[in-house]
C-alpha positions as CSV (number, residue, x, y, z in Angstrom):
1,X,2.6,-10.2,26.5
2,X,1.9,-12.3,23.4
3,X,-1.3,-13.5,25.1
4,X,-2.8,-10.0,24.7
5,X,-5.4,-9.3,22.0
6,X,-4.9,-6.5,19.4
7,X,-7.0,-4.0,21.4
8,X,-5.0,-4.6,24.6
9,X,-1.7,-4.2,22.7
10,X,-2.9,-0.8,21.3
11,X,-3.9,0.3,24.7
12,X,-0.5,-0.6,26.1
13,X,1.1,1.3,23.2
14,X,-0.9,4.4,24.1
15,X,0.1,4.1,27.7
16,X,3.8,4.2,26.7
17,X,3.4,7.8,25.3
18,X,5.2,10.6,27.0
19,X,3.4,13.7,28.3
20,X,4.8,15.8,25.4
21,X,3.6,13.3,22.9
22,X,0.1,13.5,24.4
23,X,0.3,17.3,24.2
24,X,1.2,17.0,20.5
25,X,-1.7,14.6,20.0
26,X,-4.1,17.1,21.5
27,X,-2.7,20.0,19.4
28,X,-3.2,17.9,16.2
29,X,-6.7,16.9,17.3
30,X,-7.8,20.4,18.0
31,X,-6.4,21.8,14.7
32,X,-7.7,18.9,12.6
33,X,-11.2,19.0,14.1
34,X,-11.4,22.8,13.7
35,X,-10.6,22.6,10.0
36,X,-12.8,19.6,9.5
37,X,-15.7,21.7,10.8
38,X,-14.6,25.0,9.3
39,X,-12.6,24.0,6.1
40,X,-10.6,26.6,4.3
41,X,-12.3,28.3,1.3
42,X,-10.7,26.2,-1.4
43,X,-11.0,22.9,0.6
44,X,-14.1,20.6,0.0
45,X,-15.7,19.4,3.3
46,X,-15.0,15.8,2.4
47,X,-11.3,16.5,1.9
48,X,-11.3,18.3,5.3
49,X,-12.6,15.1,6.9
50,X,-9.9,13.2,5.1
51,X,-7.3,15.6,6.5
52,X,-8.7,15.1,10.0
53,X,-8.4,11.3,9.8
54,X,-4.9,11.5,8.2
55,X,-3.7,13.9,10.8
56,X,-4.6,11.9,13.8
57,X,-3.7,8.4,12.4
58,X,-0.4,9.8,11.0
59,X,0.9,11.2,14.3
60,X,-0.1,8.1,16.3
61,X,1.7,6.0,13.7
62,X,5.0,8.0,14.0
63,X,4.7,8.1,17.8
64,X,4.6,4.3,17.9
65,X,7.2,3.8,15.2
66,X,9.6,6.1,17.1
67,X,9.4,3.6,19.9
68,X,9.8,0.6,17.5
69,X,6.3,-0.5,18.6
70,X,4.5,-2.8,16.2
71,X,1.2,-1.2,16.9
72,X,2.1,1.6,14.5
73,X,1.1,-0.5,11.5
74,X,-2.7,-0.4,11.9
75,X,-2.6,3.4,12.1
76,X,-0.1,3.5,9.2
77,X,-2.4,1.7,6.9
78,X,-5.4,4.0,7.7
79,X,-3.2,7.1,7.3
80,X,-1.7,5.8,4.0
81,X,-5.1,5.1,2.4
82,X,-6.7,8.5,3.3
83,X,-3.5,10.4,2.4
84,X,-3.5,8.8,-1.1
85,X,-6.9,10.5,-1.7
86,X,-5.4,13.9,-0.7
87,X,-2.4,13.5,-2.9
88,X,-4.5,12.5,-6.0
89,X,-6.8,15.5,-5.5
90,X,-3.8,17.9,-5.7
91,X,-1.8,16.0,-8.3
92,X,1.2,15.3,-6.1
93,X,2.0,12.2,-8.2
94,X,5.4,11.0,-7.0
95,X,4.3,11.0,-3.4
96,X,1.0,9.4,-4.5
97,X,2.7,6.5,-6.1
98,X,5.1,6.2,-3.1
99,X,2.2,5.8,-0.7
100,X,0.2,3.5,-3.1
101,X,2.9,1.2,-4.5
102,X,5.5,1.2,-1.7
103,X,4.0,2.1,1.7
104,X,0.9,-0.1,1.6
105,X,2.7,-3.4,0.8
106,X,5.7,-2.4,3.0
107,X,3.5,-1.8,6.0
108,X,2.3,-5.4,5.8
109,X,5.7,-6.9,5.2
110,X,7.3,-4.7,7.9
111,X,4.6,-5.7,10.4
112,X,5.5,-9.4,9.9
113,X,9.2,-8.7,10.0
114,X,9.1,-6.7,13.2
115,X,7.0,-9.5,14.8
116,X,9.7,-12.0,14.0
117,X,12.5,-9.9,15.6
118,X,11.1,-8.8,19.0
119,X,13.0,-7.0,21.7
120,X,14.0,-9.2,24.6
121,X,12.5,-7.0,27.3
122,X,9.3,-5.8,25.6
123,X,7.8,-8.1,23.0
124,X,5.8,-5.3,21.4
125,X,9.0,-3.7,20.3
126,X,11.4,-4.6,17.5
127,X,15.1,-5.0,17.6
128,X,17.1,-2.1,16.1
129,X,20.2,-2.5,13.9
130,X,23.0,-0.1,12.7
131,X,24.3,0.5,9.2
132,X,28.0,0.1,8.3
133,X,29.9,2.8,6.4
134,X,29.7,1.1,3.1
135,X,25.9,0.5,3.6
136,X,25.5,4.3,4.3
137,X,27.2,5.0,0.9
138,X,25.0,2.5,-0.9
139,X,21.9,4.1,0.7
140,X,22.9,7.6,-0.3
141,X,23.8,6.6,-3.9
142,X,20.5,4.7,-4.3
143,X,18.4,7.7,-3.2
144,X,20.2,10.1,-5.7
145,X,19.8,7.6,-8.6
146,X,16.2,6.8,-7.7
147,X,15.3,10.6,-7.5
148,X,16.7,11.2,-11.0
149,X,14.8,8.2,-12.4
150,X,11.5,9.2,-10.8
151,X,11.8,12.7,-12.1
152,X,12.5,11.5,-15.6
153,X,9.6,9.1,-15.6
154,X,7.0,11.4,-14.1
155,X,8.0,14.3,-16.3
156,X,7.1,12.0,-19.2
157,X,4.0,10.3,-17.8
158,X,2.3,13.0,-15.7
159,X,3.2,16.1,-17.7
160,X,1.5,19.3,-16.6
161,X,-0.7,17.5,-14.0
162,X,2.4,16.9,-11.8
163,X,2.5,19.3,-8.9
164,X,-0.3,21.3,-10.7
165,X,-1.2,23.2,-7.5
166,X,2.3,24.9,-7.5
167,X,1.2,27.3,-10.3
168,X,-1.6,28.5,-8.1
169,X,0.9,29.9,-5.6
170,X,3.4,31.2,-8.1
171,X,6.0,28.5,-7.2
172,X,8.7,27.2,-9.5
173,X,7.1,23.9,-10.7
174,X,10.5,22.4,-11.6
175,X,11.8,22.9,-8.1
176,X,8.7,21.4,-6.6
177,X,8.9,18.4,-8.9
178,X,12.5,17.7,-7.9
179,X,11.5,18.0,-4.2
180,X,8.6,15.5,-4.8
181,X,11.1,13.2,-6.6
182,X,13.4,13.4,-3.6
183,X,10.6,12.7,-1.1
184,X,9.7,9.7,-3.2
185,X,13.2,8.3,-3.4
186,X,14.0,8.9,0.3
187,X,10.6,7.5,1.3
188,X,11.3,4.2,-0.5
189,X,14.8,3.8,0.9
190,X,13.8,4.9,4.4
191,X,10.9,2.5,4.3
192,X,13.2,-0.4,3.4
193,X,15.5,0.6,6.3
194,X,12.4,0.6,8.5
195,X,11.5,-2.9,7.3
196,X,15.0,-4.1,8.0
197,X,14.9,-2.2,11.4
198,X,17.9,0.1,10.8
199,X,18.0,3.1,13.1
200,X,19.5,5.3,10.3
201,X,16.0,5.4,8.7
202,X,15.5,8.4,10.9
203,X,18.3,10.5,9.3
204,X,16.3,10.3,6.1
205,X,12.9,10.8,7.7
206,X,14.2,14.0,9.2
207,X,15.2,15.3,5.8
208,X,11.8,14.5,4.2
209,X,10.0,16.0,7.1
210,X,11.9,19.3,6.8
211,X,11.0,19.4,3.1
212,X,7.4,18.5,3.8
213,X,7.0,21.1,6.5
214,X,8.3,23.8,4.1
215,X,6.0,22.5,1.3
216,X,2.8,22.6,3.3
217,X,3.8,25.9,5.0
218,X,4.1,27.5,1.5
219,X,0.8,25.8,0.6
220,X,-0.8,27.3,3.7
221,X,-2.3,24.0,4.8
222,X,-2.5,24.2,8.7
223,X,-3.5,20.5,9.2
224,X,-0.5,19.1,7.2
225,X,1.9,21.7,8.5
226,X,1.0,20.6,12.1
227,X,1.1,16.9,11.1
228,X,4.5,17.1,9.3
229,X,5.9,19.4,12.1
230,X,5.0,16.7,14.7
231,X,6.6,14.1,12.4
232,X,9.8,16.1,12.4
233,X,9.9,16.4,16.2
234,X,9.1,12.7,16.6
235,X,11.8,11.7,14.1
236,X,14.3,13.4,16.3
237,X,13.0,11.5,19.3
238,X,12.9,8.3,17.2
239,X,16.6,8.4,16.3
240,X,17.4,8.6,20.0
241,X,15.0,5.7,20.9
242,X,16.2,3.4,18.1
243,X,19.9,4.2,18.9
244,X,19.3,3.0,22.5
245,X,17.6,-0.2,21.2
246,X,20.5,-0.8,18.8
247,X,23.0,-0.8,21.7
248,X,21.1,-3.8,23.2
249,X,21.3,-5.7,19.9
250,X,25.0,-6.6,20.0
251,X,24.8,-9.1,17.2
252,X,23.1,-6.6,14.9
253,X,20.6,-9.3,13.8
């Protein structure tokens, strides 16, 4: 297994996909390519191409992550970089800094960490761990405190440019800013849980995915509604897969 090159490992990861994941991949591809060729009226063509790349790489990343497969990280890096461009264009600053400052370095660190803690039966997979009750409480308190801190900082630094697109749709900017702050806080903590291989990361990913689906549905962005909707479905699958892996890891190491 370890003798395989990177390309062979990616091919093996693709072969592990279930039929319904392949169907979701095809749906994402069709919608993304359509809107790349025929972008919406207010979407520049270059941004439509960015959406296409982000859509495909994003769902492939979450498919592999849900299986605890290390081959998610190359696609995660591509998705993160192109998504940053999208977020900057629309002034979604909390999520922008989450992707830039947190996700890029954590992708690299997590890749190394997963490699050092391989599943006994399949060396491409990572071992899964489980949080204790007190750890759950610390995680929840950290997310709340971080969301409040982020909201205060960005309200001061970004001003009217934060969630600037919300006014175009007649949305409550304050509500959208708080949702953005929550996504930032949950994203940081869930990413740390992913780095440390805790299955409970998926509880928080599900929450952020529900928020994101609602946001992009209101924004009428078909590519990102599809992408985040698939994220949500795959998060539900992921919590099941990681729970099964955690049962094998009796020492919780």
